[in-house]
C-alpha positions as a printed Julia matrix, in Angstrom:
282×3 Matrix{Float64}:
   0.27    0.1    -0.11
   2.8     2.63    1.08
   4.66    1.29   -1.95
   1.83    1.92   -4.02
   1.37    5.61   -3.05
   4.61    6.6    -3.15
   6.09    5.18   -6.57
   2.86    4.26   -8.54
   4.38    0.87   -9.31
   2.14   -1.38  -11.53
   2.71   -4.55   -9.25
  -0.41   -6.47   -8.23
  -1.14   -8.27   -4.89
   0.43  -11.28   -3.84
  -0.43  -11.93   -0.27
  -2.18   -9.73    2.34
  -2.46  -10.39    6.01
  -5.71   -9.19    7.92
  -6.88   -9.0    11.6
  -6.05   -6.82   14.78
  -2.38   -5.97   15.1
  -2.39   -6.0    18.68
  -0.5    -9.06   20.23
  -3.57  -10.46   21.82
  -7.11  -10.64   19.78
 -10.38  -12.38   19.55
  -9.65  -13.46   16.14
  -6.26  -14.68   14.6
  -4.95  -12.82   11.54
  -6.05  -14.46    8.58
  -3.5   -14.93    5.72
  -4.88  -14.78    2.03
  -2.9   -15.58   -1.45
  -3.61  -13.88   -4.61
  -3.59  -15.71   -7.77
  -1.17  -14.06  -10.25
  -2.42  -13.03  -13.67
  -2.02  -15.78  -16.35
  -1.39  -13.51  -19.42
   0.45  -10.86  -17.61
  -0.65   -7.07  -17.11
  -0.85   -4.96  -20.28
   0.77   -2.12  -18.62
   3.89   -2.23  -16.61
   5.63    0.39  -14.46
   8.88   -0.87  -12.65
   9.9     0.7    -9.5
  12.88    0.47   -7.11
  12.65    0.91   -3.56
  15.55    2.41   -1.22
  16.42    3.13    2.4
  15.78    6.59    1.45
  12.04    5.37    1.17
  12.28    4.54    5.16
  10.88    8.38    6.02
   8.41    8.85    3.86
   6.95    4.82    4.3
   7.06    5.5     8.42
   5.09    9.04    8.18
   2.25    7.86    5.9
   2.0     4.76    8.06
   1.6     6.99   11.01
  -1.17    9.27    8.99
  -3.03    6.12    8.13
  -3.15    5.02   11.73
  -3.77    8.33   13.05
  -6.99    8.08   10.83
  -8.02    4.66   12.27
  -7.69    5.58   15.44
  -9.88    8.74   14.72
 -12.7     6.93   13.22
 -12.51    4.06   16.27
 -16.1     2.64   17.02
 -17.56    3.16   13.76
 -18.93    0.26   11.71
 -17.39    1.51    8.37
 -15.78    4.84    7.46
 -15.57    6.65    3.8
 -11.64    6.26    4.38
 -11.58    2.74    4.95
 -13.62    1.98    2.01
 -11.31    3.78   -0.38
  -8.22    2.16    1.2
 -10.16   -1.31    0.49
 -11.17   -0.38   -2.94
  -7.66    1.27   -3.84
  -5.83   -1.96   -2.75
  -8.59   -4.44   -4.61
  -8.01   -2.58   -7.77
  -4.29   -3.96   -7.91
  -5.55   -7.45   -7.58
  -6.22   -9.62  -10.28
  -9.42   -9.18  -12.06
 -11.5    -7.33  -14.48
 -10.46   -3.67  -15.83
 -14.06   -2.77  -15.72
 -14.33   -3.94  -12.31
 -10.9    -1.81  -11.58
 -12.63    1.27  -13.02
 -15.82    0.63  -10.95
 -13.45    0.25   -7.53
 -11.29    3.22   -8.14
 -14.13    5.56   -9.02
 -15.4     4.4    -5.49
 -12.27    4.89   -3.96
 -11.69    8.72   -5.32
 -15.46    9.37   -4.32
 -14.68    8.14   -0.82
 -11.39    9.55   -0.33
 -12.66   13.25   -1.4
 -15.67   13.62   -0.49
 -15.36   11.9     2.9
 -19.16   11.79    4.23
 -20.5    15.1     2.32
 -22.94   13.35    0.12
 -25.98   15.06   -1.32
 -26.95   16.84   -4.91
 -23.87   17.64   -7.25
 -21.6    14.85   -5.98
 -20.0    14.03   -9.11
 -19.57   17.88  -10.17
 -17.61   18.55   -6.36
 -15.75   15.17   -6.62
 -13.96   16.22  -10.22
 -13.62   20.16   -8.83
 -11.81   19.12   -5.64
  -9.59   16.64   -7.64
  -8.91   19.27  -10.13
  -8.06   21.81   -7.76
  -5.74   19.67   -5.27
  -4.13   17.47   -7.99
  -3.3    19.86  -10.96
   0.34   20.46  -11.84
   2.02   22.19  -14.98
   2.19   18.91  -16.69
  -0.83   17.73  -15.63
  -3.74   20.6   -15.4
  -6.86   20.84  -13.73
  -8.68   20.78  -17.18
  -7.04   17.42  -17.98
  -7.73   16.11  -14.51
 -11.61   17.21  -14.5
 -12.19   15.75  -18.48
 -10.48   12.17  -17.57
 -12.48   12.0   -14.27
 -15.47   12.94  -16.25
 -15.02   10.09  -18.82
 -14.38    7.34  -16.41
 -16.85    8.3   -13.77
 -19.32    8.04  -16.98
 -18.26    4.59  -17.31
 -18.31    3.51  -13.65
 -22.39    4.84  -13.84
 -23.18    2.68  -16.69
 -21.21   -0.65  -15.27
 -22.56    0.04  -11.9
 -26.47    0.54  -12.77
 -26.81   -1.72  -15.69
 -26.91    0.48  -18.58
 -26.08   -0.59  -22.0
 -23.09    0.77  -23.91
 -22.36    0.11  -27.49
 -19.01   -0.98  -28.6
 -18.14    2.18  -30.45
 -19.16    4.54  -27.32
 -16.96    2.19  -25.22
 -13.87    2.71  -27.39
 -14.41    6.28  -27.7
 -14.67    7.09  -23.73
 -11.27    4.71  -23.53
  -9.39    6.09  -26.08
 -10.36    9.98  -25.52
  -8.71    9.63  -21.81
  -5.54   11.57  -21.69
  -2.9     8.88  -21.18
  -4.0     6.21  -23.51
  -1.61    6.02  -26.22
  -2.43    6.82  -29.97
  -3.34    3.78  -31.62
  -3.4     1.42  -28.91
  -5.2    -1.96  -29.33
  -8.11   -1.64  -27.01
  -6.93   -3.89  -24.16
  -3.57   -1.86  -23.88
  -5.78    1.44  -23.87
  -8.1     0.17  -21.18
  -5.14   -0.9   -18.96
  -4.0     2.89  -19.43
  -7.12    4.2   -18.72
  -7.39    2.18  -15.52
  -3.99    3.3   -14.41
  -4.68    6.95  -15.14
  -7.79    6.56  -12.54
  -5.39    4.68  -10.45
  -2.85    7.6   -10.35
  -5.61   10.0    -9.47
  -6.79    8.03   -6.57
  -3.13    7.52   -5.46
  -2.53   11.44   -5.27
  -5.86   11.75   -4.12
  -4.87    9.67   -1.23
  -1.94   11.59   -0.48
  -3.22   14.91   -0.46
  -5.9    13.95    1.83
  -3.8    12.49    4.06
  -1.56   15.17    4.2
  -4.14   17.85    4.67
  -6.23   15.8     7.41
  -2.66   15.33    9.61
  -0.8    17.59   11.85
  -1.45   19.64   14.94
  -3.85   22.33   12.87
  -4.65   20.23    9.82
  -6.37   22.28    6.86
  -9.13   19.28    6.0
  -9.32   17.33    9.47
 -10.87   13.87    9.42
 -14.1    13.47   11.17
 -15.18   17.06   11.04
 -17.51   19.25    8.87
 -15.23   21.45    6.89
 -16.19   23.83    4.05
 -13.91   22.39    1.44
 -15.88   23.71   -1.79
 -16.03   27.05   -0.67
 -11.66   27.07    0.63
 -11.0    25.54   -2.85
 -13.65   28.48   -4.77
 -11.02   31.03   -3.57
  -7.72   31.43   -5.29
  -5.4    32.07   -2.54
  -6.94   29.18   -0.16
  -6.7    26.56   -2.93
  -3.01   27.59   -3.74
  -2.63   27.57   -0.04
  -4.0    23.6     0.0
  -2.34   22.52   -2.64
   0.99   23.77   -1.64
   0.48   22.24    1.8
   0.23   18.68    0.91
   2.76   18.89   -1.53
   5.34   20.56    0.93
   4.34   18.2     3.27
   5.77   15.16    1.13
   8.74   17.22    0.06
   9.61   17.24    3.66
   9.5    13.59    4.33
  11.65   13.53    0.65
   8.95   12.26   -1.38
   8.05   15.22   -3.27
   7.81   13.26   -6.58
   5.03   11.32   -5.31
   2.85   14.69   -5.71
   3.1    14.28   -9.47
   1.61   12.38  -11.84
   3.03    8.65  -12.18
   5.82    8.15  -14.62
   4.44    6.93  -18.31
   3.75    3.18  -18.26
   4.93    1.16  -20.78
   2.82   -0.99  -23.0
   5.06   -4.67  -22.79
   3.59   -5.4   -26.31
   4.74   -2.58  -28.3
   7.45   -1.38  -25.42
   5.96    1.99  -26.22
   4.41    4.72  -23.09
   2.21    7.13  -23.42
   4.68    9.64  -23.28
   6.27    8.5   -26.77
   2.77   10.23  -28.25
   1.76   12.3   -25.42
   4.79   14.44  -23.41
   1.97   15.58  -21.18
  -1.45   15.31  -20.22
  -3.83   17.38  -22.48
  -7.44   17.31  -23.42
  -7.49   18.47  -27.05
  -8.92   16.17  -29.36
  -6.96   13.79  -31.1
  -7.02   11.85  -34.54
  -8.24    8.3   -34.7
């Protein structure tokens, strides 16, 4: 989990142990092994861990533990749901299921318990405001989430979708290489969503941690009003990025390095040096 948040590797889950982390518990920890993907992934991003990652690993682990402690006694929390869905999107499975999981995770981590009308619009605005960089603009983020959220809604609510419409949605995602086969294009679209969720997690953890958090967990915060103000929006964006920089993990706040198509050994960077919302010829 921590390695994924910091480095955005494409590795899939191999095993996990769930249960209480105390020395004594009513139920013993349960191990679970995951089946490896038979045909391999259609997107690769190899990362290398080093001892320099240790401070960031420890700090992020403490941030997550603090969130769990603060919400102790609740049957379920939006943050817990986001963690579960994000991790599940790295297991063996169908890429369409991953889109559903990742859309749910993004919604849970950026809206918390703040539901109601205009949820999807607020979600896209928050992601665009907090995650935008010079190479990944707020417009691009807003556009990609719109497309993938539309696909998620059709999948969840049982709506039919024609093949040509599905292809149009997937291939219009900014990170998808031109001319990619559909399976590869879908893998890159899923990876784009996975990276947006990853950075949203980091932003939310950093904004909700510290002695005077800007967006504390478990408390009502006028997030949309804050992000509507240019100065405050900039303050929030710099705050979470500066926190990671202080941990020696400044690059974790940036978009993930381009993935590689293992079939052609081509990355999206070879056709799109930065994210763009301009229409591309097909």
